[in-house]
C-alpha positions as CSV (number, residue, x, y, z in Angstrom):
1,M,117.1,114.5,122.6
2,D,118.2,114.1,126.1
3,A,121.5,112.3,127.1
4,E,120.0,109.1,128.0
5,L,117.8,108.7,124.9
6,S,120.8,109.6,122.8
7,K,122.3,106.3,123.8
8,A,119.1,104.3,123.2
9,P,118.9,101.6,120.4
10,L,118.2,102.8,116.8
11,V,115.1,101.5,115.2
12,V,114.6,102.2,111.5
13,V,110.9,102.6,110.4
14,T,110.1,101.9,106.8
15,G,106.9,103.6,105.4
16,G,107.8,106.2,108.1
17,L,105.0,108.6,107.0
18,G,102.3,106.1,106.8
19,R,99.2,105.6,108.9
20,V,100.7,102.8,111.2
21,A,104.0,104.6,111.6
22,T,102.3,107.8,112.7
23,V,100.3,106.0,115.2
24,V,103.2,104.2,116.9
25,L,105.8,106.9,116.5
26,P,105.0,108.6,120.0
27,W,105.5,105.2,121.6
28,L,108.8,104.5,119.9
29,R,110.3,107.9,120.6
30,K,110.0,107.3,124.3
31,H,112.4,104.3,124.2
32,F,114.4,104.5,120.9
33,R,116.3,106.6,118.6
34,V,114.0,106.7,115.5
35,R,115.0,106.9,111.9
36,L,111.8,107.3,109.6
37,V,112.3,106.2,106.0
38,D,109.8,107.2,103.3
39,S,110.0,107.9,99.6
40,A,107.8,111.0,100.1
41,A,110.0,112.6,102.8
42,A,111.0,115.8,100.7
43,A,107.9,117.6,101.4
44,R,107.7,117.0,105.2
45,R,109.8,118.2,108.2
46,V,109.9,115.5,110.8
47,E,112.7,114.6,113.2
48,G,114.7,111.7,112.0
49,L,113.1,111.5,108.6
50,V,115.1,110.3,105.6
51,Q,114.0,110.2,102.0
52,A,114.8,106.8,100.3
53,D,113.3,104.2,98.2
54,I,113.3,101.1,100.4
55,G,112.8,99.1,97.2
56,D,116.2,100.2,96.0
57,P,119.0,97.7,97.4
58,D,121.5,100.4,97.7
59,E,119.3,102.9,99.4
60,A,118.0,100.1,101.7
61,R,121.5,99.3,102.8
62,Q,122.4,102.9,103.4
63,V,119.3,103.7,105.6
64,L,119.6,100.5,107.7
65,A,123.3,101.1,108.6
66,G,123.8,101.3,112.3
67,A,120.3,100.0,113.0
68,D,119.6,97.9,116.2
69,A,116.1,96.9,114.9
70,V,114.0,97.5,111.9
71,L,110.2,98.0,111.9
72,H,108.9,97.2,108.3
73,L,105.8,99.0,107.6
74,A,106.3,100.1,104.0
75,G,103.8,98.9,101.4
76,N,100.3,99.1,99.8
77,S,97.5,98.0,102.2
78,S,94.6,98.0,99.8
79,P,92.9,94.6,99.5
80,W,91.8,95.5,95.9
81,Q,95.3,95.3,94.4
82,T,96.3,92.9,91.6
83,W,99.2,90.5,92.4
84,D,101.5,92.4,90.3
85,N,101.0,95.5,92.4
86,V,101.2,93.4,95.6
87,Y,104.5,92.0,94.5
88,A,106.1,95.3,93.6
89,A,104.9,97.3,96.6
90,N,104.9,94.6,99.3
91,V,106.9,91.4,98.5
92,W,109.8,93.1,96.8
93,T,110.3,95.8,99.3
94,T,110.3,93.1,102.1
95,Q,112.9,91.2,100.3
96,V,115.0,94.1,99.9
97,T,114.6,95.3,103.5
98,L,115.6,91.9,104.8
99,E,118.7,91.6,102.5
100,A,119.7,95.2,103.7
101,A,119.0,94.0,107.4
102,A,121.2,91.1,106.9
103,A,124.0,93.1,105.2
104,N,124.1,95.4,108.2
105,G,123.7,92.6,110.8
106,V,120.5,94.0,112.3
107,P,119.5,91.7,115.1
108,K,115.8,92.4,115.3
109,V,113.1,92.7,112.7
110,V,109.5,93.5,112.9
111,L,107.3,92.9,109.9
112,A,103.9,94.2,109.3
113,S,101.7,91.4,108.3
114,S,97.8,91.5,108.1
115,L,94.8,89.7,109.3
116,H,94.3,89.2,105.4
117,A,97.0,86.4,105.6
118,A,94.3,84.4,107.5
119,G,91.2,86.1,106.1
120,E,89.5,82.9,105.1
121,Y,89.2,81.8,108.8
122,N,87.1,85.0,109.7
123,R,84.1,82.8,110.2
124,P,82.1,81.9,113.4
125,Q,83.3,78.3,113.4
126,Y,87.0,79.2,113.7
127,R,86.8,82.2,116.2
128,P,88.9,83.1,117.9
129,V,91.2,82.2,115.0
130,D,94.6,80.6,116.1
131,P,97.6,82.2,114.5
132,R,99.3,78.7,114.3
133,L,96.7,77.5,111.7
134,D,98.1,77.3,108.2
135,P,97.6,80.7,106.3
136,R,94.5,81.1,104.4
137,P,94.7,84.4,102.5
138,C,91.4,86.0,101.4
139,C,93.0,88.2,98.5
140,P,96.1,89.0,96.7
141,Y,97.1,91.5,99.4
142,G,96.7,88.6,102.0
143,L,98.7,86.3,99.8
144,G,101.6,88.9,99.7
145,K,101.6,88.9,103.5
146,V,101.8,85.1,103.5
147,V,105.1,85.6,101.3
148,L,106.3,88.3,103.7
149,E,106.0,85.9,106.7
150,A,107.8,83.2,104.7
151,L,110.6,85.6,103.8
152,G,110.8,86.6,107.5
153,R,111.1,83.0,108.6
154,M,113.8,82.3,106.0
155,H,115.7,85.5,107.2
156,A,115.5,84.3,110.8
157,E,116.8,80.9,110.0
158,R,119.5,82.1,107.7
159,T,120.9,84.9,109.8
160,G,119.9,84.2,113.3
161,A,118.1,87.4,113.8
162,S,114.9,87.7,115.6
163,V,111.9,88.2,113.5
164,T,108.4,89.0,114.7
165,C,105.5,89.2,112.3
166,L,102.4,91.1,113.3
167,R,99.1,90.4,111.7
168,L,97.6,93.8,112.2
169,G,94.0,94.5,112.3
170,L,92.2,97.8,111.7
171,T,95.0,100.3,112.7
172,G,94.8,104.0,112.7
173,W,91.0,104.2,112.1
174,P,88.0,104.0,114.3
175,P,85.7,101.0,113.7
176,A,83.0,102.9,111.9
177,E,81.3,99.7,110.8
178,R,80.2,96.7,112.9
179,R,82.2,94.1,110.8
180,Y,85.5,95.9,112.1
181,L,84.7,95.6,115.8
182,G,86.2,92.1,115.9
183,Q,89.4,93.3,114.3
184,W,90.1,96.8,115.7
185,L,93.6,97.7,117.1
186,S,93.5,101.0,119.0
187,D,96.2,103.6,118.6
188,D,97.4,103.0,122.2
189,D,97.4,99.2,121.8
190,A,99.3,99.5,118.5
191,G,102.0,101.3,120.4
192,R,102.1,98.7,123.2
193,L,102.2,95.9,120.7
194,T,104.9,97.4,118.6
195,L,107.1,97.9,121.7
196,A,106.5,94.5,122.9
197,A,107.4,92.9,119.4
198,L,110.7,95.1,119.4
199,G,111.7,93.8,122.8
200,A,111.0,90.1,122.0
201,R,113.8,87.8,121.3
202,E,111.9,84.9,119.8
203,R,113.7,83.5,116.7
204,F,110.5,83.7,114.7
205,G,107.0,84.3,115.4
206,V,103.6,85.2,113.7
207,H,101.0,86.9,116.1
208,F,97.5,88.6,115.6
209,G,97.6,92.3,116.4
210,V,94.2,93.4,117.7
211,S,92.9,95.1,120.9
212,A,91.2,93.3,123.9
213,N,87.9,93.3,122.0
214,T,84.9,91.8,123.5
215,R,84.1,90.5,119.9
216,N,87.1,88.0,120.1
217,H,87.6,87.1,116.4
218,W,91.5,86.7,116.6
219,D,93.3,84.9,119.3
220,I,96.1,87.1,120.7
221,T,97.2,84.6,123.3
222,S,100.5,84.1,121.8
223,A,101.2,87.8,121.6
224,R,100.3,88.1,125.2
225,H,102.4,85.2,126.4
226,E,105.4,85.3,123.9
227,L,105.7,89.0,123.3
228,G,104.4,90.4,126.7
229,Y,101.6,92.5,124.9
230,R,99.2,93.9,127.4
231,P,96.1,95.4,125.4
232,E,93.9,97.8,127.3
233,D,91.3,98.8,124.8
234,D,88.0,97.2,123.6
235,S,86.1,98.1,120.4
236,E,82.8,97.4,122.4
237,A,83.1,100.9,123.8
238,L,82.6,102.2,120.2
239,A,80.0,99.7,119.1
240,D,77.1,102.2,119.4
241,R,78.7,104.4,116.8
242,A,79.5,101.5,114.3
243,G,77.2,101.2,111.4
244,P,76.3,98.7,108.7
245,S,78.8,97.4,106.0
246,S,79.3,99.9,103.4
247,G,80.0,97.3,100.7
248,P,82.2,94.3,99.7
249,V,85.9,94.5,100.5
250,C,87.3,90.9,100.0
251,R,86.7,87.4,101.4
252,L,88.0,88.5,104.7
253,F,84.3,89.3,105.3
254,D,81.4,86.9,104.7
255,P,78.4,89.1,104.1
256,E,76.2,86.9,106.2
257,T,78.4,86.1,109.2
258,S,81.2,88.7,109.5
259,E,79.4,91.1,112.0
């Protein structure tokens, strides 16, 4: 690490070995000191990686010590989970992370939400979906993200910290099926969005996180104007390689209209 970067702000990334963290890490390392936190860290050698259970309050407080920001990516992203699993993997870990952030006086928090928090709007009559609409989750996973956003708002109001919730689309994967073209977030745009969110000083905000896709299903105006997000990629460049739907996922997709 060069001398200038050694003085950079410290961002703690939960779920540090996960898909989204892996995608955005190169962007983070250009501007921040990074502490990656993951329960599976023992078997990996990665700079700045710490093994910890972010769902354990004591461990969470320890790994967030000295942080200038936390990027909370830990959780289970499967839309097929039961509510019990969603609560344990996503809701509880968010609550513990926010409590640890409060205990350490962390001034900036970015929470990974999901399009599933508004999945019932993924219909032609609502597109592009406005993030200011009331949440309408399409599955237990989406409901968990609605709770995550509510916890984030409460944290911002109670502590004065800046909290940004990003309703991420398809991240870390190519849009192999046509139904994903309207919700794709490219690797580079994921990096741009994350940096914009970490730099934002809004008290609380919820924004959709997708690329500048021609199939404009999710309105990213607020991310552009309030965060300064400048996406450069478009899923249409990959449309020729996208095939039909492979099967049901959850109510985020209406079989007759989602493509």
